[in-house]
C-alpha positions as CSV (number, residue, x, y, z in Angstrom):
1,M,121.4,117.4,81.7
2,P,122.1,116.9,85.3
3,A,125.2,117.8,87.0
4,P,128.0,115.1,86.4
5,R,128.2,112.3,89.2
6,G,131.0,113.2,91.7
7,S,130.9,117.1,91.5
8,S,129.8,119.0,94.4
9,E,126.9,120.6,92.8
10,G,125.6,117.0,91.8
11,N,126.1,115.6,95.4
12,V,124.2,118.3,96.8
13,A,121.3,118.0,94.1
14,R,121.1,114.3,94.8
15,Q,120.4,114.7,98.6
16,K,116.9,116.3,97.2
17,S,116.4,114.2,94.2
18,R,118.0,111.9,91.6
19,S,118.5,112.0,87.8
20,F,116.5,109.3,85.9
21,A,116.8,108.7,82.0
22,V,113.7,106.6,81.1
23,I,114.2,105.0,77.7
24,G,110.9,103.8,75.8
25,L,107.9,106.3,76.3
26,G,105.2,104.1,75.8
27,T,102.3,103.8,78.6
28,F,104.6,102.3,81.3
29,G,107.7,104.3,80.5
30,T,105.7,107.6,80.2
31,T,103.8,106.9,83.6
32,V,107.2,106.2,85.4
33,A,109.0,109.1,84.0
34,S,106.1,111.5,84.7
35,E,105.7,110.5,88.5
36,L,109.4,110.6,89.0
37,A,109.2,114.0,87.6
38,R,106.3,114.9,89.8
39,F,108.3,113.8,92.9
40,G,111.0,116.4,91.9
41,N,113.7,114.4,90.1
42,H,115.3,115.4,87.1
43,V,114.0,113.1,84.3
44,L,115.1,112.6,80.6
45,G,112.7,110.9,78.6
46,I,114.0,109.2,75.4
47,D,111.8,107.4,72.5
48,T,112.2,106.9,68.7
49,V,108.7,108.1,68.2
50,D,108.2,112.0,67.7
51,R,104.6,111.9,69.2
52,N,105.8,110.0,72.4
53,V,108.5,112.5,73.2
54,S,106.1,115.4,72.3
55,R,103.4,114.1,74.8
56,V,106.1,114.4,77.9
57,A,108.0,117.5,76.6
58,D,106.3,119.8,79.1
59,T,106.4,117.3,82.0
60,L,110.2,116.3,82.1
61,A,113.3,118.2,82.3
62,E,114.3,116.9,79.0
63,A,112.8,114.7,76.5
64,V,114.6,113.7,73.2
65,I,114.2,111.7,69.9
66,A,116.9,108.9,69.9
67,D,117.3,105.2,69.5
68,G,118.3,103.3,72.6
69,R,119.9,100.7,70.4
70,D,122.8,103.1,69.4
71,E,125.3,103.7,72.1
72,Q,126.4,107.1,70.4
73,A,122.9,108.4,70.4
74,L,122.6,107.8,74.2
75,R,126.0,109.3,74.7
76,E,125.2,112.5,73.1
77,A,121.9,112.5,75.2
78,G,124.1,112.4,78.1
79,V,122.7,109.1,79.6
80,G,126.0,108.2,81.2
81,N,125.4,111.2,83.5
82,Y,122.3,109.8,84.8
83,D,122.1,108.0,88.4
84,V,119.4,105.6,86.9
85,A,118.5,104.0,83.6
86,V,114.8,102.8,83.1
87,I,114.7,100.7,80.2
88,A,110.9,100.5,79.3
89,I,111.3,98.8,75.9
90,G,109.8,95.5,77.2
91,E,107.8,94.6,73.7
92,E,111.0,94.4,71.7
93,L,113.7,91.8,73.0
94,E,116.6,92.9,70.8
95,A,116.1,97.0,71.6
96,S,115.7,96.1,75.2
97,I,118.9,94.0,75.5
98,L,121.0,96.4,73.3
99,C,119.9,99.4,75.2
100,T,120.8,97.6,78.6
101,M,124.1,96.8,77.1
102,N,124.6,100.4,76.2
103,A,123.5,101.8,79.4
104,K,126.1,99.5,81.1
105,L,128.9,100.6,78.8
106,L,128.0,104.4,79.6
107,G,128.5,103.6,83.4
108,V,125.0,104.2,84.7
109,P,125.1,103.0,88.1
110,T,121.6,101.5,88.4
111,I,119.5,100.1,85.8
112,W,116.0,98.9,85.9
113,V,114.7,97.1,82.8
114,K,111.1,96.0,81.8
115,A,110.8,92.4,80.7
116,M,108.0,90.5,79.0
117,S,108.8,87.0,79.6
118,R,110.8,84.6,82.0
119,T,113.5,84.2,79.2
120,H,113.6,87.9,78.7
121,H,114.0,88.4,82.6
122,R,116.9,85.8,82.6
123,I,118.8,87.4,79.8
124,L,118.6,90.9,81.3
125,T,119.8,89.6,84.8
126,K,122.7,88.1,83.0
127,L,123.4,91.2,81.3
128,G,123.8,92.9,84.8
129,A,120.4,94.8,85.1
130,D,120.2,95.6,88.9
131,R,116.2,95.1,88.8
132,V,114.0,93.4,86.1
133,I,110.5,94.1,86.2
134,Q,107.3,92.3,84.7
135,P,104.6,95.0,85.3
136,E,101.9,92.8,84.0
137,Q,102.7,89.7,86.4
138,E,103.3,91.9,89.6
139,I,100.3,93.8,89.2
140,G,98.2,90.9,88.6
141,R,99.5,89.1,91.8
142,H,98.9,92.2,93.6
143,I,95.3,92.6,92.3
144,A,94.5,88.7,92.8
145,Q,95.6,89.2,96.5
146,M,93.3,91.9,97.1
147,L,90.4,90.4,95.2
148,H,90.8,87.0,97.2
149,N,90.4,88.8,100.4
150,P,88.5,92.3,100.3
151,L,89.8,93.2,103.7
152,V,93.2,93.6,102.4
153,R,93.5,97.0,100.9
154,D,96.9,96.9,99.8
155,Y,100.3,95.5,100.6
156,V,104.1,95.5,100.1
157,S,106.5,92.9,99.8
158,L,109.5,93.1,101.9
159,G,111.3,90.0,100.6
160,N,111.9,86.6,102.2
161,G,108.4,86.0,102.4
162,F,107.5,88.9,104.6
163,H,104.6,91.6,103.9
164,V,103.0,94.5,105.2
165,V,99.4,94.5,104.9
166,D,96.9,97.4,105.0
167,F,94.1,95.3,106.5
168,R,90.6,96.8,106.8
169,V,89.0,96.2,110.1
170,P,85.6,94.5,109.7
171,G,82.6,95.1,112.0
172,S,82.9,91.7,113.6
173,L,86.2,93.0,115.3
174,E,84.5,96.2,116.6
175,G,85.5,97.0,120.2
176,K,88.0,94.3,120.4
177,R,91.5,95.2,121.8
178,V,94.7,94.5,119.5
179,D,96.1,92.3,122.0
180,G,93.0,90.0,121.9
181,L,93.6,89.1,118.4
182,G,96.3,86.6,119.1
183,L,98.4,88.3,116.5
184,R,101.7,87.2,117.7
185,D,101.1,83.8,119.5
186,K,98.5,82.3,117.2
187,F,99.6,83.8,113.8
188,E,103.2,85.3,114.4
189,L,102.0,88.8,113.3
190,R,102.9,92.0,114.5
191,A,100.7,95.0,114.4
192,L,102.7,98.1,113.3
193,G,100.2,100.6,113.9
194,L,96.7,101.8,112.8
195,M,95.2,104.4,110.7
196,R,91.8,105.9,112.2
197,G,90.7,108.3,109.4
198,S,93.8,110.8,109.2
199,E,95.2,109.8,112.5
200,F,98.0,107.1,113.1
201,L,97.7,105.3,116.3
202,S,100.4,103.0,118.0
203,C,99.5,99.4,118.7
204,D,102.6,99.1,121.1
205,S,100.7,98.6,124.2
206,G,98.0,96.1,122.7
207,A,95.3,98.1,124.7
208,L,93.9,100.0,121.6
209,E,90.4,99.2,120.9
210,L,89.4,98.7,117.2
211,K,86.6,100.3,115.2
212,A,85.0,99.2,112.1
213,D,86.9,100.4,109.0
214,D,90.2,101.3,110.7
215,K,93.3,100.3,108.8
216,L,95.4,97.9,110.6
217,L,99.0,97.6,109.4
218,L,100.1,94.0,110.0
219,L,103.9,92.7,109.3
220,G,104.1,88.8,108.7
221,R,104.7,86.2,106.5
222,R,102.1,85.8,103.5
223,E,100.8,82.4,104.7
224,N,100.3,83.7,108.4
225,L,98.6,86.9,107.1
226,R,96.3,84.7,105.0
227,R,95.4,82.5,107.9
228,F,94.5,85.5,109.8
229,A,92.4,87.2,107.0
230,D,90.7,83.8,106.1
231,G,89.6,83.1,109.8
232,L,87.4,86.3,110.0
């Protein structure tokens, strides 16, 4: 169990890592829990199915069989001492709601919950979940964006319509300078930098000449990024 929040040991530990309780160890929950553990965090995995718990027993700091719908079971597992609860029981609406309520009652500071529908999303938001995730929709939008324009290798949404895009420079832009692309004046975009192989190059001066397959990092609104990419 992680050190209680507020203790000096806990404060020192959180400078390096955080503690997470992942409730629901299906494919999504197991992936989240395993990656968090790989990053060096203390992770508790909880599921009602023995084989799901056994599958992560050697990967996570702790893995227990318990029912997230049972407040006392979560209390005994020490969930209230964790920094974040990730509730990955998206397929069972009642279980997801009860587990979210229990995590709130136990005083977990941050709660992320998986949802499977818009109605589920609204209910969880009303219950006070800090972040409601719909993985299938989010990944679907992400993939559609990259399929729509193969030059877009990946992107990150910053909110309020702004994105950072990892844009693969096509052969048609070989030899052109960054300041010759009209990014600011024509598209209202900003070049944050460029990756050439494993080397990061600054675009601040605008004099940098592009090479095919460079990775140009662009910041701007989605519609402007799309106009730029579609025009090539």
